[in-house]
C-alpha positions as CSV (number, residue, x, y, z in Angstrom):
1,M,-92.3,-32.4,-25.4
2,S,-92.6,-35.8,-23.8
3,L,-90.9,-36.6,-20.6
4,E,-88.6,-39.0,-22.3
5,A,-87.5,-36.5,-24.8
6,Y,-86.9,-33.9,-22.1
7,Q,-84.8,-36.4,-20.1
8,K,-82.7,-37.1,-23.1
9,E,-82.3,-33.4,-23.8
10,V,-81.0,-32.6,-20.3
11,A,-79.2,-35.9,-19.6
12,H,-75.7,-34.5,-19.8
13,M,-76.2,-31.0,-18.5
14,G,-73.7,-30.0,-15.9
15,E,-71.2,-32.8,-16.7
16,S,-68.7,-30.2,-18.1
17,R,-68.0,-27.3,-15.8
18,G,-65.5,-24.6,-16.3
19,V,-65.5,-23.5,-12.7
20,K,-67.0,-24.6,-9.3
21,D,-70.6,-23.8,-8.7
22,H,-69.9,-21.1,-6.2
23,D,-67.5,-19.3,-8.6
24,H,-70.1,-19.6,-11.4
25,D,-72.7,-18.2,-9.1
26,M,-70.5,-15.1,-8.3
27,I,-69.8,-14.5,-12.0
28,H,-73.4,-14.8,-13.0
29,D,-74.5,-12.5,-10.2
30,L,-71.8,-10.0,-11.0
31,S,-73.0,-10.0,-14.6
32,R,-76.6,-9.4,-13.5
33,R,-75.6,-6.6,-11.2
34,L,-73.4,-4.9,-13.9
35,D,-76.3,-5.0,-16.2
36,A,-78.5,-3.3,-13.6
37,L,-75.9,-0.8,-12.7
38,W,-75.6,0.1,-16.4
39,R,-79.3,1.0,-16.5
40,Y,-79.5,3.2,-13.3
41,D,-78.4,6.3,-15.0
42,Q,-81.2,6.0,-17.5
43,Y,-83.7,5.4,-14.7
44,I,-82.4,8.5,-12.9
45,D,-82.9,10.5,-16.1
46,N,-86.3,9.1,-16.7
47,A,-87.3,10.3,-13.2
48,Q,-86.6,14.0,-14.1
49,G,-88.9,16.2,-12.0
50,Y,-89.5,13.5,-9.4
51,K,-86.8,14.1,-6.7
52,S,-87.8,11.2,-4.4
53,V,-87.7,8.7,-7.3
54,Q,-84.3,10.0,-8.5
55,A,-83.0,9.8,-4.9
56,F,-84.3,6.2,-4.7
57,W,-82.4,5.3,-8.0
58,E,-79.2,7.1,-6.8
59,K,-79.3,5.1,-3.6
60,V,-79.9,1.8,-5.3
61,K,-77.1,2.7,-7.8
62,Q,-74.6,3.2,-5.0
63,Q,-75.7,0.0,-3.2
64,E,-75.1,-1.9,-6.5
65,K,-71.7,-0.2,-7.0
66,D,-70.8,-1.5,-3.5
67,N,-72.0,-5.0,-4.3
68,V,-70.1,-5.1,-7.5
69,K,-66.9,-4.0,-5.7
70,E,-67.4,-6.7,-3.1
71,L,-68.0,-9.4,-5.7
72,K,-65.0,-8.4,-7.8
73,K,-62.9,-8.5,-4.6
74,L,-64.1,-12.0,-3.7
75,L,-63.5,-13.2,-7.3
76,S,-60.0,-11.8,-7.2
77,E,-59.3,-13.5,-3.9
78,H,-60.4,-16.9,-5.3
79,I,-58.3,-16.5,-8.4
80,K,-55.2,-15.5,-6.3
81,L,-55.7,-18.6,-4.1
82,G,-56.0,-20.8,-7.1
83,D,-59.5,-21.7,-6.0
84,F,-61.1,-20.8,-9.2
């Protein structure tokens, strides 16, 4: 693709936004973390017989749960303030 074609393709990206950038960032990151959280049970199961590996995935899973909880709280606060 030529530079001119690329510039035309992306010329209007970002003009229409549904939310502020920081809100989009939180939503995007929450989605990514929820996807990861969804997979940890499988990772734990895959590590059967490897206690240290299972312990690692359990720890990471709990950290991610805490991150998800905090992000959900932040999003909720922004919505309640009308800053969303």
